[in-house]
C-alpha positions in Angstrom: -62.1 46.8 -1.1 -59.1 48.9 -3.3 -56.7 47.6 -0.7 -58.1 43.8 -0.9 -57.5 44.7 -5.0 -54.5 45.2 -4.7 -53.2 42.8 -2.0 -54.5 40.5 -5.0 -53.2 41.9 -7.4 -50.1 41.5 -5.8 -50.7 37.8 -4.8 -51.6 36.6 -8.8 -48.2 38.6 -9.7 -46.5 36.5 -7.8 -48.7 33.3 -8.7 -47.7 34.3 -12.4 -44.0 34.4 -12.1 -44.2 31.1 -10.5 -46.0 29.3 -13.0 -43.8 31.5 -15.7 -40.8 30.1 -14.5 -42.3 26.5 -13.4 -43.7 25.9 -17.3 -39.5 27.6 -18.4 -38.3 24.9 -15.9 -40.7 22.3 -17.4 -39.9 22.6 -21.1 -36.5 23.5 -20.9 -34.4 20.2 -22.4 -30.7 19.8 -22.8 -30.0 18.9 -26.2 -26.8 18.4 -28.8 -25.7 19.2 -31.8 -25.5 16.4 -34.7 -22.0 16.0 -36.2 -21.8 18.4 -38.3 -21.0 21.9 -37.6 -23.8 24.6 -37.7 -24.4 28.0 -36.9 -25.4 29.8 -34.5 -27.6 32.8 -35.2 -29.7 35.4 -33.6 -32.6 35.8 -34.9 -34.3 33.0 -37.0 -33.5 32.7 -40.7 -30.6 31.9 -43.0 -30.1 35.7 -43.6 -29.8 36.2 -39.8 -26.4 37.3 -38.5 -24.0 34.9 -37.4 -23.1 34.5 -33.7 -21.4 31.7 -33.5 -20.5 28.5 -35.5 -21.3 25.2 -32.7 -18.9 22.4 -33.2 -20.1 18.7 -33.5 -21.4 17.2 -30.2 -22.1 20.8 -28.5 -24.6 20.6 -25.7 -27.4 23.4 -25.5 -30.5 24.7 -23.5 -33.4 24.7 -25.3 -35.9 27.7 -24.6 -38.0 27.4 -27.7 -38.5 24.6 -30.3 -40.3 25.1 -33.6 -40.5 23.1 -36.8 -37.5 24.8 -38.7 -36.1 26.6 -36.1 -34.9 26.8 -32.2 -34.0 28.9 -29.6 -31.2 27.9 -27.4 -29.2 29.0 -24.9 -24.8 28.2 -24.5 -23.6 27.3 -21.4 -21.7 30.5 -21.7 -25.4 32.2 -21.4 -25.6 33.2 -24.7 -28.8 33.1 -27.0 -29.8 32.8 -29.9 -31.2 30.0 -33.0 -30.0 27.2 -34.9 -31.3 24.3 -37.1 -33.9 22.0 -35.1 -32.8 19.1 -37.6 -29.5 19.3 -36.4 -30.4 19.1 -32.9 -30.5 15.5 -31.6 -31.0 14.5 -27.7 -28.5 11.9 -27.4 -24.9 12.5 -27.6 -23.2 11.7 -30.9 -21.8 8.2 -29.9 -18.4 9.5 -32.5 -18.4 11.9 -29.8 -19.6 9.1 -26.7 -17.1 6.9 -27.9 -14.7 9.6 -27.7 -14.9 10.5 -24.4 -15.3 7.0 -23.8 -12.3 6.3 -25.1 -10.4 9.3 -22.8 -12.1 7.8 -19.7 -10.8 4.8 -20.4 -7.4 6.0 -21.2 -7.6 8.3 -17.8 -8.8 5.0 -15.6 -6.1 2.9 -17.0 -3.3 5.1 -16.0 -4.8 5.6 -13.1 -4.4 1.7 -12.8 -1.1 1.8 -13.7 -0.1 4.4 -11.4 -1.9 2.4 -8.2 -0.1 -0.6 -9.2 3.1 0.5 -9.1 2.3 2.5 -5.8 1.0 -0.5 -4.3 4.6 -2.9 -6.0 6.2 0.4 -3.9 4.6 0.1 -0.9 4.9 -4.1 -0.7 8.5 -3.5 -0.8 8.6 -1.1 1.6 6.4 -3.4 4.3 9.0 -5.8 3.2 11.7 -4.1 4.4 9.6 -2.6 7.5 8.9 -6.4 8.1 12.3 -7.2 8.2 13.5 -4.2 10.5 10.7 -4.9 12.7 11.7 -8.9 12.6 15.8 -7.3 13.5 14.7 -4.9 15.8 12.4 -7.7 17.9 15.1 -10.5 18.4 17.4 -7.2 19.6 15.2 -6.3 21.9 14.6 -9.8 23.0 18.1 -10.8 23.4 18.6 -7.1 24.9 15.7 -8.1 27.6 17.5 -11.6 28.9 20.7 -10.4 29.3 18.8 -7.6 31.3 17.1 -10.4 33.2 20.4 -12.0 33.6 21.6 -9.1 35.1 19.4 -8.1 37.1 19.5 -11.7 38.6 23.3 -11.5 39.7 22.8 -7.9 40.8 20.0 -8.6 42.8 22.0 -12.0 44.1 25.5 -11.0 44.6 26.8 -14.0 46.1 25.7 -16.1 42.9 27.6 -13.2 40.3 31.0 -14.0 42.8 30.8 -17.8 42.6 30.8 -17.3 38.8 33.3 -14.9 38.6 35.4 -17.4 40.7 34.1 -20.3 38.9 35.5 -18.6 35.6 38.9 -17.6 36.9 38.7 -21.3 38.2 38.1 -22.8 34.6 40.8 -20.2 32.9 43.1 -21.9 35.2 42.4 -25.2 34.3 42.6 -24.3 30.8 46.3 -22.4 31.1 47.5 -25.7 33.1 46.4 -28.0 30.2 48.0 -25.7 27.7 51.4 -26.1 29.4 51.0 -29.5 29.9 50.3 -29.8 26.7 53.0 -27.7 25.3 56.0 -30.0 27.0 54.6 -32.8 25.7 54.7 -31.4 22.8 58.5 -30.5 23.3 59.2 -34.2 24.6 57.9 -35.3 21.5 59.8 -33.4 19.5 62.9 -33.9 21.6 62.1 -37.8 20.9 61.9 -37.6 16.8 64.8 -36.2 16.5 67.1 -38.4 19.1 65.3 -41.6 17.0 66.4 -40.0 13.7 69.8 -39.8 15.4 69.7 -43.3 16.2 68.1 -44.4 12.6 70.8 -45.6 10.0 70.5 -42.7 8.3 71.0 -40.3 10.9 73.9 -42.2 11.8 75.3 -42.2 8.7 75.0 -38.5 8.5 76.6 -38.3 12.1 79.8 -39.7 10.7 80.0 -37.9 8.1 80.0 -35.1 9.7 82.5 -36.2 12.2 84.9 -37.3 9.4 84.5 -33.8 7.1 85.2 -31.9 10.8 88.6 -34.6 11.5 89.9 -33.8 7.4 89.6 -30.2 8.1 91.3 -30.2 11.1 94.1 -32.4 10.1 94.0 -30.4 7.2 94.3 -27.3 8.9 97.1 -28.7 11.7 99.6 -29.4 8.3 99.2 -26.2 7.3 99.9 -24.4 10.2 102.7 -26.9 10.9 104.0 -25.5 6.9 104.0 -22.3 7.4 106.1 -22.2 10.7 108.7 -24.2 9.1 109.1 -21.9 6.4 109.2 -19.3 8.7 112.8 -20.4 10.1 
């Protein structure tokens, strides 16, 4: 019987602890300091020691609450008392607005950064696409050339025929070039003869011949005079 009572006492103690923790969890509530800075005291009362000053918007965990004073716990674990009238269940609109502004600014910066990154990725994608297209074209040309070479190597007679055909074509082109060169020389000679047979060409020839004849006569006379002077 004694052992039974001891066991029951342990069970009751455990149940009591569970109920106490459950009760504390149920009654615990998060509240916020209103839009003024308030004192955080060790015990309730305006004459009690001040532990800290809580800024507006500060969140606290309510432990005990009365009409005038409320026992709270800070995020760092410190416990103390504050005036109940300066606590509110909603975060003050001013601070909520500031938080929203900061969040909006952060999101705007992220959007701008993502936009710039997206533009950079688009440019890089276009560059890679252009390189891919060029490489694809070169690959197709190389494949065609390889197939042609492979076909020629598989049939040497075709390769020799193509070679002989190319040599024959070059010979024909060389003959045509020589023929055209001769025709050009003939045309140039014919143009020179035509110019000589024209009136201006003939006059030019007579003038040239007259100048040569006068020069010859002048030289001949000068030589004879020089010979007589020596005699």
